[in-house]
Kinemage of the C-alpha trace (Angstrom):
@kinemage 1
@onewidth
@group {chain A} dominant
@subgroup {mainchain}
@vectorlist {calphas} color= white
{ca met a 1} P 0.412 9.170 12.164
{ca asp a 2} L -1.803 6.961 14.927
{ca leu a 3} L -4.030 5.780 12.013
{ca ile a 4} L -0.862 4.039 9.636
{ca ser a 5} L 0.936 3.055 12.248
{ca ala a 6} L 1.380 3.695 16.018
{ca glu a 7} L 5.522 2.187 15.454
{ca leu a 8} L 7.489 5.112 12.828
{ca pro a 9} L 6.161 9.132 12.920
{ca leu a 10} L 5.121 9.254 9.089
{ca glu a 11} L 5.210 12.115 7.446
{ca ile a 12} L 2.627 12.973 4.710
{ca ala a 13} L 3.962 12.936 0.738
{ca val a 14} L 0.306 13.052 -0.886
{ca asp a 15} L -2.591 12.779 0.388
{ca asp a 16} L -5.633 13.098 -2.596
{ca arg a 17} L -8.407 11.249 -3.996
{ca phe a 18} L -7.101 7.930 -4.941
{ca ala a 19} L -3.909 8.083 -2.474
{ca leu a 20} L -2.427 8.892 0.459
{ca ile a 21} L 1.770 8.269 0.192
{ca ala a 22} L 3.472 8.487 3.993
{ca tyr a 23} L 7.285 7.759 4.485
{ca asp a 24} L 9.431 7.823 7.736
{ca lys a 25} L 12.771 9.237 6.285
{ca glu a 26} L 15.288 7.561 9.169
{ca ser a 27} L 14.056 3.913 8.281
{ca gly a 28} L 13.476 3.918 4.784
{ca val a 29} L 9.727 2.895 4.619
{ca ile a 30} L 6.929 4.529 2.551
{ca tyr a 31} L 3.524 3.079 2.702
{ca cys a 32} L 0.873 3.915 0.157
{ca lys a 33} L -1.965 3.805 0.340
{ca leu a 34} L -4.980 3.488 -2.499
{ca lys a 35} L -7.918 5.450 -1.289
{ca glu a 36} L -10.758 3.939 -3.962
{ca glu a 37} L -12.548 1.000 -5.433
{ca tyr a 38} L -10.658 1.207 -8.291
{ca thr a 39} L -8.167 3.961 -9.374
{ca pro a 40} L -8.037 4.447 -13.185
{ca ile a 41} L -4.378 3.117 -14.686
{ca lys a 42} L -3.440 7.376 -15.373
{ca phe a 43} L -3.780 8.417 -11.476
{ca phe a 44} L -1.716 4.169 -10.158
{ca lys a 45} L 0.876 5.443 -12.436
{ca ser a 46} L 1.139 8.779 -10.760
{ca thr a 47} L 0.842 7.477 -7.756
{ca leu a 48} L 4.102 5.626 -7.589
{ca leu a 49} L 5.996 7.619 -10.305
{ca lys a 50} L 5.575 9.762 -7.175
{ca val a 51} L 6.701 7.215 -4.784
{ca ser a 52} L 9.331 6.873 -7.072
{ca asp a 53} L 10.620 10.468 -6.126
{ca leu a 54} L 10.854 9.368 -2.655
{ca val a 55} L 13.135 5.769 -3.336
{ca ala a 56} L 15.300 8.547 -5.404
{ca ser a 57} L 15.694 10.809 -2.664
{ca gly a 58} L 16.813 7.871 -0.617
{ca ile a 59} L 13.965 6.259 0.948
{ca asn a 60} L 14.234 3.184 -0.163
{ca lys a 61} L 13.988 0.215 2.383
{ca lys a 62} L 10.462 -1.373 1.831
{ca phe a 63} L 7.532 0.069 0.512
{ca ile a 64} L 4.226 -1.063 1.292
{ca leu a 65} L 0.870 -0.688 -1.126
{ca asp a 66} L -2.432 -1.041 0.773
{ca lys a 67} L -4.761 -2.055 -1.849
{ca ser a 68} L -7.208 -3.341 0.844
{ca asn a 69} L -10.068 -0.405 -0.525
{ca leu a 70} L -9.541 -1.858 -4.085
{ca lys a 71} L -13.191 -4.131 -5.249
{ca ala a 72} L -11.700 -4.219 -9.491
{ca phe a 73} L -8.607 -5.562 -11.071
{ca his a 74} L -6.766 -3.908 -13.654
{ca gln a 75} L -4.629 -6.457 -15.694
{ca pro a 76} L -2.412 -3.447 -17.321
{ca ser a 77} L -2.280 -1.333 -13.983
{ca met a 78} L -0.600 -4.398 -12.472
{ca arg a 79} L 1.327 -5.012 -15.800
{ca trp a 80} L 2.810 -1.534 -15.542
{ca tyr a 81} L 3.835 -2.359 -11.557
{ca phe a 82} L 5.410 -5.530 -12.642
{ca thr a 83} L 7.281 -5.669 -15.634
{ca glu a 84} L 8.026 -1.251 -15.453
{ca trp a 85} L 7.914 0.198 -12.303
{ca lys a 86} L 9.421 -3.094 -10.237
{ca val a 87} L 12.087 -2.609 -12.460
{ca asp a 88} L 12.776 0.580 -11.552
{ca leu a 89} L 12.908 0.823 -8.037
{ca lys a 90} L 15.045 -1.933 -7.930
{ca ala a 91} L 18.082 -0.072 -9.755
{ca met a 92} L 16.989 2.613 -7.411
{ca gly a 93} L 18.303 0.057 -4.374
{ca leu a 94} L 14.938 -1.095 -2.680
{ca asn a 95} L 13.730 -4.923 -3.217
{ca lys a 96} L 11.686 -4.960 -0.681
{ca his a 97} L 8.139 -4.887 -0.994
{ca arg a 98} L 5.018 -6.061 1.324
{ca lys a 99} L 1.201 -5.775 -0.336
{ca ile a 100} L -1.765 -5.826 1.723
{ca leu a 101} L -4.377 -7.002 -1.094
{ca pro a 102} L -8.528 -6.994 -0.663
{ca gln a 103} L -10.540 -10.229 1.773
{ca glu a 104} L -12.579 -11.641 -1.659
{ca glu a 105} L -10.707 -14.338 -3.018
{ca trp a 106} L -11.792 -13.946 -6.424
{ca phe a 107} L -9.573 -10.410 -6.398
{ca arg a 108} L -6.724 -12.424 -5.062
{ca lys a 109} L -7.036 -15.294 -7.460
{ca ile a 110} L -6.490 -12.913 -10.077
{ca val a 111} L -4.084 -11.636 -8.648
{ca glu a 112} L -2.574 -14.660 -8.395
{ca leu a 113} L -3.170 -15.861 -11.919
{ca glu a 114} L -2.182 -12.316 -13.540
{ca arg a 115} L 1.035 -12.303 -11.070
{ca asn a 116} L 1.991 -16.584 -12.582
{ca lys a 117} L 1.097 -15.123 -16.294
{ca ile a 118} L 3.429 -12.576 -16.318
{ca leu a 119} L 6.001 -14.471 -14.240
{ca glu a 120} L 6.005 -16.951 -17.420
{ca glu a 121} L 7.041 -14.880 -19.701
{ca trp a 122} L 10.572 -13.150 -17.638
{ca asp a 123} L 13.577 -15.037 -18.221
{ca gly a 124} L 16.162 -16.269 -15.689
{ca asp a 125} L 14.714 -15.332 -12.237
{ca phe a 126} L 14.889 -11.178 -11.932
{ca phe a 127} L 11.359 -11.307 -9.936
{ca glu a 128} L 12.868 -13.680 -7.284
{ca gln a 129} L 15.323 -10.970 -6.290
{ca phe a 130} L 12.641 -9.430 -5.209
{ca asp a 131} L 11.767 -9.411 -1.435
{ca leu a 132} L 7.853 -9.911 -1.800
{ca lys a 133} L 5.167 -10.500 0.630
{ca tyr a 134} L 1.244 -10.809 0.937
{ca cys a 135} L 0.164 -9.026 4.296
{ca glu a 136} L -2.957 -9.193 5.933
{ca thr a 137} L -3.236 -5.934 7.936
{ca val a 138} L -0.314 -2.916 7.933
{ca glu a 139} L 0.467 -4.090 10.845
{ca glu a 140} L 2.111 -7.172 9.779
{ca ala a 141} L 3.853 -4.621 6.867
{ca phe a 142} L 5.300 -2.570 9.018
{ca gln a 143} L 6.343 -4.988 10.956
{ca ser a 144} L 7.792 -7.394 8.399
């Protein structure tokens, strides 16, 4: 699948209106690209629950979430992602996350502010247990 990564022969798990989910079982990498400018929370959750199924099957070394197409920020989706979904993935052994954000500075600033707000609400160092990195390109996300 050259469009995603020339380095890994990815298998497509889902390719629908809102998302593309592809994976490499051998390396344990899952790539998820949100395709639309806005993904309603119902479809966002459904997409990430499909990723959860892959993680539960043992593909749990790295998760790449490509949000570069987004033009709208939805705080309830981010809260669910951080406080519920990520917690479940950690329990399944996945703690390496790579994210690709849109280039718009306003979007990146909102993500930063909302992430900090969520982190302030959590006691302890739970989220410090994650290997989280924001990447500028798909290539960087696969290589890091």
